[in-house]
N, C-alpha and C positions, 0 to 999 in steps of 0.2 A: 490528435496525435501527439504523442510523447516526443519531444527532441532528443536527439541520439545520446545527449550527455546525461539524460535523466533516466534511460534504459537500464535496469539491473539485467546482466547477460551471463555471468558466471555462476554455475551451481554451487560453487564454494560459498558465493554471496548469499546466495537463496538459502542454503543450508543454515549459514551463520545467524541469518534474520529470523528464520524460523525457530531455531533452537534457543537463542539468546535474546530476541526480541521481546517487547512487550505485546501480548495478544489482546484483541478485542472483538467481538464476532457480533453479528446480528442474522437474521434469518437467511439473507442471500449471500452474504460475504463474510470471510473473517480476514482480517488484517495482521500482520506482524510489523512491529516499528522497532528497528534497532538503531539507537542513537549510541554510537561506540564510544565508551568512556576513554579509549586508549587515545584517542585523538586530542583529548583536552575538553574542557568544558565548553559546552554550547548552551545558547538561550533559545529554549524552544519558542517558536512563534515568530521570531524577530530576524530570521535569517541565520543566526548563529555567529559564531566567528571562524569557521572553516571556509576555505576557498572552494572545497569540493561541493557541487551540486547535489540536492537529494536524489536518490534513485529509486525507481520502482519496477517491481517485476510482478508478473501476472502468473497464477497458476489456474488452470481451467481444466479439469480432467474430464474423462469419458463419461463419469458420473452425471455430468450436466445435460449430456446429450449428444446426438450426432454431429457431425463435422459442420453443419450448418449453423445449429444452435450454439456450439462452441465458439466458432468464429464471431458471431453476432454478440455474444457475451463478452469475448475479448474487446471487440470494437467499443462497446458500450462502456466498459470499465477503463480502457485507455482513456477514452475522452473525459470520462468523469475523473480519473485521476490526475488528468493534466489540468483540471480546474482547480485543483487543491494542491498545486506544487507549493505555491507561496505560503501555505501553512506549515508546511513540513520543515524541520531543523535541517540546516545545512549540513551537508555529510551524512545524512540518515539514509536508512535503507528500509524500504517499505515492500513488504510481499501481499499482495492481494490474491486470496484463494477464493475461487467461486463456489458456491454449494449448489447443489441440484437445484433448489428453488429459484436459482438466478436464471434458468432457463425461461421460464413464465413470467420474469419480472420485466417491467417497462423499464427504460431509461432512468424516469425520474425516481422509481424505487430503488434502482442500483445506486443512484447518486446520493439519494437521502441515506440509504444504509452506510454507503461508504464515508459519507461525511459524519455520520453517527460515530461510527467505528474509529475514524481518525480523532474525533474530540476525544473521545474516551481514551485510547491510547496516548495521545499526546498529554492528556492530563494525568494519566499515571506515570509517564515519564517525568512530567513537572515534580510529582510528589516523590519520587524515588531520589534517596539522598546521594 
């Protein structure tokens, strides 16, 4: 479970991360990572310089399946995201969007896809001046 300080709650934050963030996708998930340049420079991967914790939000639409499948996917993604919090830059916003294929995926597959997307998104953020 994600600690309360790490949960993305406001729709404005979701929208900002999706529109301005770095996108990376796999077969089961798509992530949008926003490291806000307005808050000053942050070093990716070492905790950054901001005092704000990274925040994570999930988007699981009805395309994933019925309520049972959506909730199962949300629980699995929440647990997987909690394990990757230490690799996120401080003060960053991460939106994880589940794709329809996530309904049939195991926890290990979701965790692997999330880790791959995060690695790629963080690498792209590092390369951006």
